[in-house]
N, C-alpha and C positions, 0 to 999 in steps of 0.2 A: 151927250148923246142922247138922241130920243128914244123914245120905250120902242118903238116900233122895230128897228134894225136890233136892238137889244134880246127882245122877244123873240126874232128871227135866228139870231144867232143861238140863242138857247134851244129852239126847237131843231136845228142842226146837229148841235150837239148829243142832245138826246136822240136823235134820229140812228147819230154815228154808233153811240153805244149798243143801240137796240139792235143793229146790223150784226154790227161784232159778237152780240152775244146770239142772234141766232143761227149766225154763222157756225158757232162753237157748238152749238148743241146739235144743228142739224148736222154737221161734217165733223164729230168727233175725231182726236187724235189717234193714230192707228199704233203710236206707241215704238219700243223698239222691236223689228220683226230679226230674228235670227232662223236660220237652218240648221236641221239636225235630225238622231234617228232615235227610232225606239230603241229600248235596252232593257231586255227582260233578263232576268238571272236564270241562268239553267244551272242544272246540279246530276253530274255523273253519280248513280247509285251502282255500289257493288256491295259484295260481301265481307265482312271484316274476316273471316274464315275461308278456306281453301275446302274445294270439295266437288260432287258431282250434281250437276242443278237436275233438280226433281223434275220441276215446273216453273213455267214462266206465265203469270195470270194476266197479263195487260200485253195490248196491241199497239201500234202507233197511231196515235192519234186519238186514244182512250181518255177521258178525262177521269181523274184519279183524285181523292183527298186526303188529308192528313192521316196516316195510322192507316192505309188501306196496304194490305200485303201484295207486292207486285209479283214476287218470287220465291221458291223454296230451294234449299238442297238438301239432298239426302241426310238425315240427321242421324241414321243409325250408328255411326262410328261415336259422333257426342253425345248419344244417350249412355252407350257402353262408358264412356268416360265418365259421366255421372256417376252411374250406378258403383263405379269401382272408387269413385270419390267419397260417396259417401257409406260404404262400407268401409273405408280405412276411417272416416270418421265415427263410424259406430266403435270400432276400436278403441280408438283414442279416449272416448268417452267412458267406454266402459274402463279401460285402465286407468285415467283419471281418479272415476270412484273408488276404484280400489286403494290409490294411494289414499285419498282422503278419510277414507274408512280404517283405513288399518289392516293388521292382521285379524283373520277370525279368531274366535274362539277356541275352535277345535286343533289350530296352529298354534295355541300357546298352551294348551294342554299335551298337545305331543310333546312342544320342547320341555314339558317339565318334566313327564315321562322320560323322555332320555336321561335329562340331567341325572336323574334318580336312577335310571340303570348303570350311568358312567359312575356316580358317586359308588354305589353296590360293588362294582367293578373295581375302582380304587381301594376299597376298603378290604375287598378279599385278597389282591396285589399286595396290601401292606401287612396283612396277617403271613401270607406265605413267605414272603422277604424276611420276616421275623424269626419264622421256623428256620428258614435257610442261614440266616446267620446265627443262628444258635448250634445249627447242625457243624456251620463252618469254623466256628470259633473253637468246637471239640474236634477238629480234621475227621470229622466223621464222612464230611462229602466235600468235594474238590471247592476250592475257592471260586471254580468258575460257573458253579450253578448259582451261590450266593450272587455273582455279579448279574446273573441272566434273571435272578428273580428280583434284583433291584433295577435292573431296564425295564422287567415289565410292570414295575410298581409305577416310575418315571410315564411310562406311556400312558398307564391308566390316568393317572394323574392329569395328563396334557389333555386326553380325552374328555375327562369332567370338565377340565377349563374353558374347553372349544363349547361342551355343551351350555353350559353356564353362558355364556358370550352370546351364545344363541340365543337364550331365553331372555336376555335382558333387551336383545334387538326385536325381539316378534313383539315384547311388552311395550317398548318404546314407539313402536310404529315405525313407518317412513319418515325417512329424513325430509325437512323442508325441501332442498334441494330436487331430490328426486319428486315432489311434487310441484315444483316449479317446472322442472323437465317434461312431465306429462302435461302440466297446462300447455308448455310451447307446442309439443306434438300436436293439442288438439288445436291451437290456434293455427297451425299449420294447415291441419286436414280440413279447417273448414274454409281458408281461404283457397285451398286447390278446390274444395267443392266449390265454391260460388265463382271460381275462375271458368271450372268444365260447365257450369251451369248457362254461366255468358255466353261460352263457345256454344252452345247446344240452341240458343235463345237467337243466335246471331245466322243460324241457317233458314232465319225466316226475313225478308226483305222488305221494309215498308217504306212510304214514300214518306217524305219529312213534310211536307206541307201541300196546299192542293195546287195544281197544275193538269199539264197534260205533256203523254209521253211522246217525245219526240222522234227517239231511235230504241228499238230492241235489238242488243248486239248480239245474246245469245240465245241457244234455242235448248231444250229439255236433253240431256244426257253429255252437255259440254263439259268437260272438267275446268274448273275454274280457280285460278289461284287467288288468295285474299288482294282486294282492292281492284281485282279486275273489273271494269265497265260491264255492268249486265243492261242498265237502261240510263237511258238520257229524258230528264224531265225538264218540259220548261215551267217554271213558276208560275201561277197566276197574279199572284202578287207580292212585294210591290211591282207597278211597272214605271220605268223611268225614261226620261227622255233626256238625251245625249246632246249637249249644246255647244257652240264657241263662241265666245264674244272676244271683239277685238279691245286692246287699250285702253281708246279714248272713251269708249261705250262703257266701263268697266264700272266708274261711278254711276251710272243710270240704274244699277241693280244694286240687289240686297237680299238677301235669306230672306225667305216668307211672302216675297212678293208673289202675286198672282199673273199666270203667264194663263192665255189661250191656245190651245194645240189644234192645228188643221192639219189635216190627211191629204192626198191628190185623192184616194177613192171617195172620201166622204167629205168634202169642202165645207158643204153646208152644215155638219156637225161638229161643231169644235169641244175640245175637251178640258175642263176646266183642271189647271195645275198649279204647282206651286214650288218654286226655287229651295232647293233644299240642301243644294252644296255648291260652294264657288270655289275651284283650285285657286292656291295660293301661287300655282307656277306656272309660268308661261311654255306654250310651245306651239309648233306648227300646225297650220291648221290641217286635217286629214286629208288626204285627197279624196275620199268618196262623199266630202259635204261642200267644199267652195272649188272655184272652176280653178283652170290652172294659172291665173293671172295672182290669186288671192293664198295658193296653197304655201307660197315661202313667208306669208306673213304671220308675225306670234300673235298667238289669241289665247284666251284663258277658258278652261273646262271647266262648265256648270252641268249641276244634275236638277232636272225638274222633275217633281213626283206627282205620277196623275192621280187627282183624289177619287174619280169614279172611273176605274177602267173597266175595258168589256173585251170582247172577242175582234172587235175591230183594227186592235193593235197588235203590230206582227211583229218578232223580232227581226232589228234591222229596216223597219221600213222609213222613209222618209217623211218627215216633217216639218211644219212650218210653225214656229211658234212667235206670239205675239206678246211681250211683256207690257203688263198694263203700266205705266208709270202716274201715280198719282199722289 
């Protein structure tokens, strides 16, 4: 084989590779193209307590930030609950302090004085009984008078024993069981105060995250129960795209894959996204996504997270997604 045909063949092969490379670079692959809808999280805001709406501070379309106050209830009943619970706690604190310190010195001195008085009464009753016994033995007085004197002496002894027990009680202080009961009463009072404070604080409704008010459901003066929707909020972030892929194309996608998202209103402005979730369960194609012929086909739902969303993406907006395959 001569050198000229060989060189000509080599040139043809090189030109072929060059044309193929030029075609790929000038006409890049579009990748897998899917249709879907914008899916933005919404939150129904409501009070955890019931009451009368005092004011609603946001209108439909207003932007809110996390922590912004959007509505308030009349908190007068709940402030009164807090005051009552605080007073009960103060009482429980004082009672526990009393039990821990024990009886006052004045209480102990009083118990000792009572005991001395009862001991003196007992001594007097014993002398009176002795005289009556002597008279009764000599038949000077009836036996009944001696019996009465003996009963009086027994009563004086019982009163003395009672005073002696009372003195031992105040000297020993309160029992451990009483102190533990007082501690339990204080813990219950603190829990009641905490609950009352929480209910009072729940009369202020705040936005959990940044978003836009979609619906203002109530006005000032409305009586609402706990959980009633006061405002519907569309959250600004994250913004998701809900797509559906057919089973034959399932092997072409994976979590973390880059996605280019286009809207009909601004096709020249693509959004950058990333596949975050692929459903493990097949389902029928939603009617609002595919044509009538494709609605009976089984697909897998996947979720794409938009990396830099803006106000151009609205809830339910149809989009076209081009999944980059590299």
